MIKOLSE-473124 format. One record per residue (C-alpha): x, y, z; residue number from 1; residue in three letters. Coordinates in steps of 0.5 Angstrom, whole numbers, padded with zeros to 4 digits. Layout:
<pts>
PT      X      Y      Z  gufi  vexke
PT      X      Y      Z   NUM    Ala
...
</pts>
This chain:
<pts>
PT      X      Y      Z  gufi  vexke
PT   0000   0000   0000     1    Unk
PT   0005   0005  -0003     2    Unk
PT   0005   0012   0000     3    Unk
PT   0012   0013  -0004     4    Unk
PT   0011   0020  -0008     5    Unk
PT   0016   0019  -0012     6    Unk
PT   0014   0012  -0014     7    Unk
PT   0007   0015  -0015     8    Unk
PT   0011   0020  -0021     9    Unk
PT   0015   0015  -0024    10    Unk
PT   0010   0010  -0025    11    Unk
PT   0006   0015  -0030    12    Unk
PT   0013   0018  -0033    13    Unk
PT   0015   0010  -0035    14    Unk
PT   0008   0008  -0038    15    Unk
PT   0007   0015  -0042    16    Unk
PT   0014   0014  -0045    17    Unk
PT   0013   0007  -0048    18    Unk
PT   0010   0006  -0055    19    Unk
PT   0004   0002  -0053    20    Unk
PT  -0002   0004  -0058    21    Unk
PT  -0006  -0002  -0059    22    Unk
PT  -0013  -0002  -0061    23    Unk
PT  -0018  -0003  -0056    24    Unk
PT  -0022  -0009  -0055    25    Unk
PT  -0029  -0012  -0053    26    Unk
PT  -0025  -0015  -0048    27    Unk
PT  -0022  -0009  -0045    28    Unk
PT  -0029  -0006  -0044    29    Unk
PT  -0032  -0012  -0039    30    Unk
PT  -0029  -0011  -0032    31    Unk
PT  -0021  -0011  -0030    32    Unk
PT  -0021  -0011  -0023    33    Unk
PT  -0020  -0017  -0022    34    Unk
PT  -0013  -0017  -0024    35    Unk
PT  -0012  -0014  -0018    36    Unk
PT  -0012  -0017  -0011    37    Unk
PT  -0018  -0014  -0010    38    Unk
PT  -0020  -0018  -0003    39    Unk
PT  -0014  -0014   0000    40    Unk
PT  -0014  -0007  -0004    41    Unk
PT  -0017   0000  -0005    42    Unk
PT  -0019   0001  -0012    43    Unk
PT  -0023   0004  -0017    44    Unk
PT  -0025   0002  -0024    45    Unk
PT  -0028   0008  -0028    46    Unk
PT  -0033   0008  -0035    47    Unk
PT  -0033   0016  -0037    48    Unk
PT  -0035   0020  -0043    49    Unk
PT  -0033   0027  -0043    50    Unk
PT  -0036   0033  -0048    51    Unk
PT  -0035   0040  -0050    52    Unk
PT  -0039   0043  -0056    53    Unk
PT  -0043   0048  -0059    54    Unk
PT  -0051   0048  -0059    55    Unk
PT  -0053   0054  -0062    56    Unk
PT  -0052   0060  -0058    57    Unk
PT  -0050   0056  -0052    58    Unk
PT  -0043   0052  -0050    59    Unk
PT  -0044   0045  -0047    60    Unk
PT  -0039   0041  -0043    61    Unk
PT  -0041   0034  -0041    62    Unk
PT  -0037   0030  -0036    63    Unk
PT  -0041   0023  -0034    64    Unk
PT  -0038   0017  -0031    65    Unk
PT  -0039   0011  -0027    66    Unk
PT  -0035   0008  -0022    67    Unk
PT  -0034   0001  -0019    68    Unk
PT  -0031   0001  -0012    69    Unk
PT  -0027  -0004  -0007    70    Unk
PT  -0024  -0001   0000    71    Unk
PT  -0021  -0007   0002    72    Unk
PT  -0014  -0004   0004    73    Unk
PT  -0014   0002   0008    74    Unk
PT  -0021   0004   0006    75    Unk
PT  -0020   0009   0002    76    Unk
PT  -0027   0010  -0001    77    Unk
PT  -0031   0008   0006    78    Unk
PT  -0036   0003   0004    79    Unk
PT  -0032  -0004   0003    80    Unk
PT  -0036  -0005  -0005    81    Unk
PT  -0040   0001  -0008    82    Unk
PT  -0041   0004  -0014    83    Unk
PT  -0042   0011  -0016    84    Unk
PT  -0045   0015  -0021    85    Unk
PT  -0043   0022  -0024    86    Unk
PT  -0045   0027  -0028    87    Unk
PT  -0043   0034  -0029    88    Unk
PT  -0046   0038  -0034    89    Unk
PT  -0046   0046  -0036    90    Unk
PT  -0049   0050  -0041    91    Unk
PT  -0047   0058  -0041    92    Unk
PT  -0049   0063  -0048    93    Unk
PT  -0043   0063  -0052    94    Unk
PT  -0043   0070  -0052    95    Unk
PT  -0040   0069  -0045    96    Unk
PT  -0033   0067  -0048    97    Unk
PT  -0027   0069  -0044    98    Unk
PT  -0030   0072  -0038    99    Unk
PT  -0033   0068  -0032   100    Unk
PT  -0040   0068  -0028   101    Unk
PT  -0043   0064  -0023   102    Unk
PT  -0047   0059  -0028   103    Unk
PT  -0052   0054  -0026   104    Unk
PT  -0050   0047  -0028   105    Unk
PT  -0053   0040  -0027   106    Unk
PT  -0049   0035  -0022   107    Unk
PT  -0051   0028  -0019   108    Unk
PT  -0046   0023  -0015   109    Unk
PT  -0041   0023  -0011   110    Unk
PT  -0045   0026  -0005   111    Unk
PT  -0045   0021   0000   112    Unk
PT  -0054   0019   0000   113    Unk
PT  -0053   0018  -0007   114    Unk
PT  -0047   0012  -0007   115    Unk
PT  -0050   0006  -0010   116    Unk
PT  -0049  -0002  -0008   117    Unk
PT  -0045  -0005  -0013   118    Unk
PT  -0050  -0010  -0014   119    Unk
PT  -0054  -0005  -0017   120    Unk
PT  -0050  -0004  -0023   121    Unk
PT  -0051  -0009  -0029   122    Unk
PT  -0046  -0011  -0034   123    Unk
PT  -0047  -0014  -0040   124    Unk
PT  -0043  -0018  -0046   125    Unk
PT  -0046  -0020  -0052   126    Unk
PT  -0043  -0021  -0059   127    Unk
PT  -0041  -0014  -0061   128    Unk
PT  -0042  -0010  -0055   129    Unk
PT  -0041  -0009  -0048   130    Unk
PT  -0046  -0005  -0043   131    Unk
PT  -0045  -0002  -0037   132    Unk
PT  -0052   0000  -0033   133    Unk
PT  -0052   0005  -0027   134    Unk
PT  -0060   0006  -0026   135    Unk
PT  -0062   0009  -0032   136    Unk
PT  -0056   0011  -0036   137    Unk
PT  -0052   0006  -0041   138    Unk
PT  -0045   0006  -0042   139    Unk
PT  -0044   0002  -0048   140    Unk
PT  -0038   0000  -0052   141    Unk
PT  -0037  -0003  -0059   142    Unk
PT  -0030  -0003  -0060   143    Unk
PT  -0030  -0008  -0066   144    Unk
PT  -0035  -0002  -0071   145    Unk
PT  -0032   0001  -0075   146    Unk
PT  -0029   0007  -0073   147    Unk
PT  -0030   0005  -0066   148    Unk
PT  -0036   0007  -0063   149    Unk
PT  -0039   0008  -0056   150    Unk
PT  -0045   0011  -0054   151    Unk
PT  -0048   0015  -0047   152    Unk
PT  -0055   0015  -0046   153    Unk
PT  -0060   0014  -0041   154    Unk
PT  -0062   0019  -0036   155    Unk
PT  -0058   0022  -0030   156    Unk
PT  -0059   0029  -0026   157    Unk
PT  -0065   0032  -0030   158    Unk
PT  -0062   0030  -0036   159    Unk
PT  -0063   0025  -0041   160    Unk
PT  -0058   0023  -0046   161    Unk
PT  -0057   0019  -0054   162    Unk
PT  -0049   0021  -0055   163    Unk
PT  -0045   0017  -0060   164    Unk
PT  -0037   0017  -0060   165    Unk
PT  -0033   0016  -0066   166    Unk
PT  -0026   0014  -0065   167    Unk
PT  -0021   0019  -0068   168    Unk
PT  -0014   0018  -0068   169    Unk
PT  -0011   0012  -0063   170    Unk
PT  -0012   0010  -0056   171    Unk
PT  -0008   0014  -0051   172    Unk
PT  -0006   0009  -0045   173    Unk
PT  -0003   0013  -0041   174    Unk
PT  -0005   0008  -0035   175    Unk
PT  -0002   0003  -0039   176    Unk
PT  -0005  -0004  -0041   177    Unk
PT  -0010  -0007  -0036   178    Unk
PT  -0006  -0014  -0036   179    Unk
PT   0000  -0009  -0033   180    Unk
PT  -0004  -0007  -0027   181    Unk
PT  -0002  -0013  -0022   182    Unk
PT   0004  -0010  -0023   183    Unk
PT   0003  -0002  -0023   184    Unk
PT  -0004  -0002  -0019   185    Unk
PT  -0006   0003  -0026   186    Unk
PT  -0008   0001  -0033   187    Unk
PT  -0013   0004  -0038   188    Unk
PT  -0014   0009  -0044   189    Unk
PT  -0017   0015  -0047   190    Unk
PT  -0020   0015  -0054   191    Unk
PT  -0021   0022  -0058   192    Unk
PT  -0028   0022  -0061   193    Unk
PT  -0032   0026  -0065   194    Unk
PT  -0039   0026  -0062   195    Unk
PT  -0046   0027  -0065   196    Unk
PT  -0053   0027  -0061   197    Unk
PT  -0057   0030  -0057   198    Unk
PT  -0058   0032  -0049   199    Unk
PT  -0064   0034  -0047   200    Unk
PT  -0065   0038  -0041   201    Unk
PT  -0073   0039  -0039   202    Unk
PT  -0077   0043  -0045   203    Unk
PT  -0069   0045  -0048   204    Unk
PT  -0065   0040  -0053   205    Unk
PT  -0058   0041  -0054   206    Unk
PT  -0056   0038  -0061   207    Unk
PT  -0049   0035  -0061   208    Unk
PT  -0046   0036  -0068   209    Unk
PT  -0038   0034  -0069   210    Unk
PT  -0037   0036  -0061   211    Unk
PT  -0031   0034  -0058   212    Unk
PT  -0031   0027  -0055   213    Unk
PT  -0026   0023  -0050   214    Unk
PT  -0029   0016  -0048   215    Unk
PT  -0025   0013  -0042   216    Unk
PT  -0024   0007  -0038   217    Unk
PT  -0019   0007  -0033   218    Unk
PT  -0017   0002  -0027   219    Unk
PT  -0013   0005  -0021   220    Unk
PT  -0012   0000  -0015   221    Unk
PT  -0008   0002  -0008   222    Unk
PT  -0005   0008  -0012   223    Unk
PT  -0012   0011  -0013   224    Unk
PT  -0011   0014  -0006   225    Unk
PT  -0010   0021  -0008   226    Unk
PT  -0010   0025  -0001   227    Unk
PT  -0005   0021   0002   228    Unk
PT  -0001   0019  -0005   229    Unk
PT  -0001   0025  -0009   230    Unk
PT   0006   0029  -0009   231    Unk
PT   0005   0037  -0006   232    Unk
PT   0001   0041  -0008   233    Unk
PT  -0004   0035  -0009   234    Unk
PT  -0007   0038  -0015   235    Unk
PT  -0008   0034  -0021   236    Unk
PT  -0010   0038  -0029   237    Unk
PT  -0013   0034  -0035   238    Unk
PT  -0015   0038  -0041   239    Unk
PT  -0016   0036  -0048   240    Unk
PT  -0017   0040  -0055   241    Unk
PT  -0019   0037  -0062   242    Unk
PT  -0019   0040  -0069   243    Unk
PT  -0019   0037  -0075   244    Unk
PT  -0014   0031  -0075   245    Unk
PT  -0011   0035  -0069   246    Unk
PT  -0011   0032  -0062   247    Unk
PT  -0008   0035  -0056   248    Unk
PT  -0008   0032  -0049   249    Unk
PT  -0004   0035  -0043   250    Unk
PT  -0004   0032  -0036   251    Unk
PT  -0001   0033  -0029   252    Unk
PT  -0002   0027  -0025   253    Unk
PT   0002   0030  -0020   254    Unk
PT   0008   0034  -0020   255    Unk
PT   0011   0031  -0026   256    Unk
PT   0007   0034  -0033   257    Unk
PT   0006   0029  -0040   258    Unk
PT   0003   0031  -0047   259    Unk
PT   0001   0028  -0053   260    Unk
PT  -0001   0030  -0059   261    Unk
PT  -0005   0027  -0065   262    Unk
PT  -0004   0029  -0072   263    Unk
PT  -0007   0024  -0077   264    Unk
PT  -0003   0017  -0076   265    Unk
PT   0003   0021  -0072   266    Unk
PT   0003   0021  -0064   267    Unk
PT   0008   0026  -0061   268    Unk
PT   0010   0025  -0054   269    Unk
PT   0012   0030  -0049   270    Unk
PT   0015   0028  -0043   271    Unk
PT   0021   0032  -0040   272    Unk
PT   0023   0028  -0034   273    Unk
PT   0024   0022  -0039   274    Unk
PT   0027   0027  -0044   275    Unk
PT   0022   0028  -0049   276    Unk
PT   0021   0035  -0050   277    Unk
PT   0019   0041  -0045   278    Unk
PT   0012   0043  -0042   279    Unk
PT   0010   0049  -0038   280    Unk
PT   0003   0050  -0035   281    Unk
PT   0003   0056  -0032   282    Unk
PT  -0004   0059  -0029   283    Unk
PT  -0005   0067  -0031   284    Unk
PT  -0011   0069  -0028   285    Unk
PT  -0016   0067  -0022   286    Unk
PT  -0023   0069  -0020   287    Unk
PT  -0027   0069  -0013   288    Unk
PT  -0033   0064  -0014   289    Unk
PT  -0039   0066  -0011   290    Unk
PT  -0041   0059  -0010   291    Unk
PT  -0035   0055  -0008   292    Unk
PT  -0031   0061  -0004   293    Unk
PT  -0025   0059  -0008   294    Unk
PT  -0020   0062  -0011   295    Unk
PT  -0022   0059  -0018   296    Unk
PT  -0016   0059  -0024   297    Unk
PT  -0019   0061  -0030   298    Unk
PT  -0014   0063  -0035   299    Unk
PT  -0007   0059  -0037   300    Unk
PT  -0001   0058  -0042   301    Unk
PT   0000   0051  -0044   302    Unk
PT   0007   0051  -0048   303    Unk
PT   0009   0044  -0051   304    Unk
PT   0016   0044  -0055   305    Unk
PT   0019   0038  -0058   306    Unk
PT   0023   0037  -0065   307    Unk
PT   0017   0035  -0068   308    Unk
PT   0012   0039  -0065   309    Unk
PT   0010   0046  -0062   310    Unk
PT   0004   0048  -0058   311    Unk
PT   0002   0054  -0055   312    Unk
PT  -0005   0056  -0052   313    Unk
PT  -0008   0061  -0049   314    Unk
PT  -0013   0058  -0045   315    Unk
PT  -0019   0062  -0042   316    Unk
PT  -0025   0059  -0038   317    Unk
PT  -0033   0062  -0038   318    Unk
PT  -0036   0056  -0035   319    Unk
PT  -0035   0051  -0028   320    Unk
PT  -0038   0045  -0025   321    Unk
PT  -0036   0042  -0019   322    Unk
PT  -0037   0037  -0014   323    Unk
PT  -0033   0033  -0007   324    Unk
PT  -0030   0027  -0007   325    Unk
PT  -0031   0025   0001   326    Unk
PT  -0025   0019   0002   327    Unk
PT  -0023   0016   0008   328    Unk
PT  -0017   0021   0009   329    Unk
PT  -0020   0027   0008   330    Unk
PT  -0024   0032   0002   331    Unk
PT  -0022   0033  -0005   332    Unk
PT  -0025   0039  -0010   333    Unk
PT  -0026   0036  -0017   334    Unk
PT  -0027   0042  -0022   335    Unk
PT  -0029   0041  -0029   336    Unk
PT  -0028   0048  -0033   337    Unk
PT  -0031   0050  -0040   338    Unk
PT  -0026   0054  -0044   339    Unk
PT  -0024   0057  -0050   340    Unk
PT  -0016   0057  -0053   341    Unk
PT  -0013   0061  -0058   342    Unk
PT  -0006   0059  -0061   343    Unk
PT  -0003   0055  -0065   344    Unk
PT   0000   0048  -0067   345    Unk
PT   0006   0048  -0071   346    Unk
PT   0010   0043  -0074   347    Unk
PT   0017   0043  -0077   348    Unk
PT   0014   0042  -0084   349    Unk
PT   0011   0049  -0084   350    Unk
PT   0004   0046  -0083   351    Unk
PT   0001   0051  -0077   352    Unk
PT  -0006   0049  -0075   353    Unk
PT  -0009   0056  -0072   354    Unk
PT  -0014   0056  -0066   355    Unk
PT  -0019   0062  -0065   356    Unk
PT  -0024   0062  -0060   357    Unk
PT  -0023   0054  -0061   358    Unk
PT  -0027   0050  -0054   359    Unk
PT  -0023   0046  -0050   360    Unk
PT  -0024   0042  -0043   361    Unk
PT  -0020   0043  -0037   362    Unk
PT  -0021   0040  -0031   363    Unk
PT  -0017   0040  -0024   364    Unk
PT  -0018   0036  -0018   365    Unk
PT  -0014   0038  -0011   366    Unk
PT  -0015   0036  -0004   367    Unk
PT  -0018   0041   0000   368    Unk
PT  -0019   0038   0007   369    Unk
PT  -0016   0032   0011   370    Unk
PT  -0018   0028   0016   371    Unk
PT  -0012   0030   0021   372    Unk
PT  -0012   0037   0021   373    Unk
PT  -0007   0039   0026   374    Unk
PT  -0004   0046   0029   375    Unk
PT   0002   0044   0026   376    Unk
PT   0000   0042   0020   377    Unk
PT  -0004   0037   0016   378    Unk
PT  -0002   0030   0017   379    Unk
PT  -0003   0026   0010   380    Unk
PT   0000   0020   0012   381    Unk
</pts>
């Protein structure tokens, strides 16, 4: 049950540096926690979808996920076994781009009274698909389709989803293969996707056409103890944007930075700790959030450089949604931010892809309270 912060970062550095881009299979879409000693460890397994899109005169962001939880190690997730059903949804006027206001949002999940028994989750496999059902919502995987297809359907948090995600580019296996999770305590992928469909909210329907999406399936064992294991300053960042054949991912899992650009069939990695390029991610401005009381970061500069590619983006937030995860050792804030970016992706052959008020999803999570707060400081162990 590691709390070795150096090991936490080293594993992400090593996994990202590997060349590992196999297609997602139907086997990958079934529950994977059996590769871990789940009778004596803590773990979570996540199936998830993210989205940003323009819908008429509004911009929207969605994050929805289902989690299988087991707490047989330290008891990180409190309940011995349980499930979470998560939704964060933002819809704000496009006219608000570049400025922050106290936007409303839809949210469900991670409030203690919303937790589900593990047995309430139904997972079924057929010849061509795997379906995970959490209450009235379905997460449907059809990786054998051409191109691979995932669907988010059903009802949650006053919303009704009917969304199809079609894969673009190659999967990002930033967590490593599921088979390797027995050794590394983590495995899983992200897939960039084009999204079409609809989201109904009462008498409003948001029609999604060519939205930017990410499909994610991740398993993490005892390393998923974010209050104890995450290196100082105990903040994790994750963002993505896509345009044409360009997909950008930036990930700060702890105190190191890793990034990936897909350009057509090419995968370009930025991993400074492994000697691959450089990354700078700077917060430029904050906003006093009247609802959460947080000094919320709302503007950033992301630069990633390598001999193969340069990324330079100015990122501004105009909508946020958040939730609190209560763990045995304290509480973490999870915040999703609807943003636009301006900048370029440039290649040595002279090709330059420009981004102008282009939608981007940013997110962070951080420890905001620990169980053992003391006069001489917070005790994380």
